C-alpha positions as CSV (number, residue, x, y, z in Angstrom):
1,X,13.0,-4.7,9.2
2,X,10.9,-2.1,10.9
3,X,12.1,1.9,11.0
4,X,13.3,2.8,14.1
5,X,11.8,5.9,16.5
6,X,13.0,9.0,15.9
7,X,13.5,8.1,11.6
8,X,11.5,10.3,9.2
9,X,8.9,7.4,8.7
10,X,7.6,7.9,12.3
11,X,6.6,11.3,11.4
12,X,5.5,10.6,7.8
13,X,2.7,8.0,9.3
14,X,1.0,11.3,10.3
15,X,0.1,12.4,6.6
16,X,-1.6,8.6,6.6
17,X,-5.8,9.0,7.0
18,X,-6.8,9.2,10.9
19,X,-8.2,6.1,11.2
20,X,-5.2,4.2,9.2
21,X,-2.9,5.5,11.9
22,X,-5.3,4.6,14.9
23,X,-5.5,1.0,13.7
24,X,-2.1,0.5,12.5
25,X,-0.8,1.9,15.9
26,X,-3.5,0.4,17.4
27,X,-4.3,3.2,19.0
28,X,-1.1,4.6,19.7
29,X,0.2,1.3,21.4
30,X,2.7,1.4,18.4
31,X,4.4,4.7,19.5
32,X,5.3,3.3,22.7
33,X,9.2,2.7,23.8
34,X,11.4,0.4,23.4
35,X,9.9,-2.7,21.4
36,X,6.7,-1.4,20.3
37,X,5.8,-4.8,19.1
38,X,5.9,-6.5,22.1
39,X,3.7,-3.8,23.8
40,X,1.1,-4.4,20.6
41,X,0.9,-8.2,21.9
42,X,0.7,-7.5,25.2
43,X,-2.1,-4.9,24.6
44,X,-3.6,-8.2,22.7
45,X,-3.3,-10.1,25.7
46,X,-4.5,-7.9,28.3
47,X,-7.6,-6.7,26.2
48,X,-8.6,-10.1,25.1
49,X,-8.2,-11.5,28.9
50,X,-10.7,-8.1,29.9
51,X,-13.3,-9.6,26.6
52,X,-12.8,-13.1,27.7
53,X,-14.4,-12.3,31.1
54,X,-17.6,-10.9,29.8
55,X,-18.0,-14.2,27.7
56,X,-19.4,-17.5,28.4
57,X,-16.7,-19.9,27.7
58,X,-18.6,-21.2,24.6
59,X,-18.2,-17.7,23.0
60,X,-14.8,-17.1,23.9
61,X,-13.2,-19.1,20.6
62,X,-15.6,-17.6,18.8
63,X,-15.6,-14.3,19.7
64,X,-11.5,-14.0,19.3
65,X,-11.6,-15.2,16.1
66,X,-13.7,-12.8,15.1
67,X,-11.5,-10.1,16.9
68,X,-8.6,-11.7,15.1
69,X,-9.9,-11.7,11.8
70,X,-11.4,-8.2,12.1
71,X,-7.3,-7.3,13.1
72,X,-6.4,-8.9,9.8
73,X,-9.2,-7.3,7.4
74,X,-8.8,-3.8,8.5
75,X,-5.1,-4.1,9.4
76,X,-3.7,-4.7,5.9
77,X,-5.6,-1.8,4.3
78,X,-4.4,0.5,7.5
79,X,-1.0,-1.4,7.6
80,X,-0.6,0.0,3.8
81,X,-2.0,3.5,4.1
82,X,0.5,3.9,7.2
83,X,3.5,2.3,5.8
84,X,2.9,4.5,2.0
85,X,3.0,7.7,4.1
86,X,5.8,7.1,6.1
87,X,7.9,6.0,3.1
88,X,8.9,2.8,5.1
89,X,8.1,-0.7,3.8
90,X,7.5,-2.5,7.5
91,X,7.3,0.5,9.9
92,X,8.0,-0.4,13.4
93,X,5.1,1.6,15.1
94,X,2.6,-0.5,13.2
95,X,1.5,-3.1,15.7
96,X,-1.8,-4.1,14.4
97,X,-0.1,-7.4,13.1
98,X,1.0,-8.5,16.6
99,X,-2.4,-7.8,17.5
100,X,-3.8,-10.1,15.1
101,X,-0.9,-12.7,15.6
102,X,-1.5,-12.5,19.1
103,X,-5.1,-13.6,19.3
104,X,-4.5,-15.7,16.8
105,X,-2.3,-17.7,19.3
106,X,-5.1,-17.7,21.8
107,X,-7.2,-19.2,19.9
108,X,-8.6,-22.2,21.5
109,X,-6.8,-21.8,24.5
110,X,-8.4,-21.5,28.0
111,X,-8.2,-18.2,29.6
112,X,-5.4,-18.5,32.5
113,X,-2.1,-16.7,33.5
114,X,-0.1,-19.8,32.4
115,X,-2.0,-19.9,28.8
116,X,-1.6,-16.4,28.2
117,X,2.1,-15.8,29.5
118,X,2.6,-19.0,27.4
119,X,0.9,-17.9,24.3
120,X,2.7,-14.2,24.6
121,X,6.1,-15.7,25.0
122,X,5.8,-18.2,22.0
123,X,4.2,-15.4,19.6
124,X,6.7,-12.9,20.4
125,X,9.3,-15.7,19.9
126,X,8.2,-17.2,16.5
127,X,7.3,-13.1,15.6
128,X,11.0,-12.3,15.8
129,X,12.7,-15.9,14.9
130,X,10.4,-16.0,11.8
131,X,10.7,-19.5,10.6
132,X,9.7,-20.6,7.0
133,X,7.9,-19.5,5.8
134,X,7.0,-16.3,7.6
135,X,9.9,-15.0,6.9
136,X,8.9,-14.9,3.3
137,X,5.2,-13.6,3.8
138,X,7.2,-10.0,4.5
139,X,8.0,-10.0,0.9
140,X,4.0,-9.7,0.1
141,X,3.4,-6.0,-0.9
142,X,2.6,-3.3,2.0
143,X,0.2,-4.3,4.5
144,X,-0.4,-7.8,3.0
145,X,3.5,-9.0,3.7
146,X,3.0,-6.8,7.4
147,X,0.0,-8.6,8.7
148,X,0.5,-12.0,7.0
149,X,3.9,-12.9,8.4
150,X,2.7,-12.3,12.1
151,X,-1.0,-14.0,11.2
152,X,1.8,-17.0,10.3
153,X,3.6,-16.4,13.3
154,X,0.8,-16.8,15.5
155,X,-0.4,-20.1,13.2
156,X,3.1,-21.7,14.4
157,X,2.4,-20.1,18.4
158,X,-1.1,-21.6,18.3
159,X,0.5,-25.0,17.2
160,X,2.7,-25.3,19.8
161,X,0.1,-24.0,22.6
162,X,-2.2,-26.9,21.3
163,X,0.6,-29.3,21.9
164,X,1.7,-28.3,25.0
165,X,-1.9,-28.4,26.2
166,X,-2.3,-32.0,24.8
167,X,0.5,-32.8,26.8
168,X,-1.0,-31.6,30.0
169,X,2.3,-29.1,30.2
170,X,-0.5,-26.5,30.7
171,X,-2.5,-27.4,32.8
172,X,-3.9,-26.3,35.7
């Protein structure tokens, strides 16, 4: 469970290296209230919407996959450093995990308002409910557990997105 705003952990995160705090909070998005995870997911969707508009369709999936991989690769050590500095296993203000999971959800998905909205809702749902084995991944140490449970939630949401697309439910 993530810490609440106003707890000592929220202040202690400032003792983490600046790079780790910036990455873990996704440049401060994790400090927004209420529901910082939702703000992190929304920021990820909006950033992807902007980036996708700059790319040819053939480059969108590789670019998003790269963005998600970078978020995971840098997010794990950043979340670890920030959580340790805060003395909290999974601080609420760490949202790089939501960013990575949200981007995974949108892989292989055409960029349109319906798909972005559906992906946002599905990812938030899986992130909150945490079906097996997502909840078990939280038990991994520090940043690994913080990030990988959201990566798994992202893959669940991605699978449902692909099913909805295949069934034509999200077609234009």
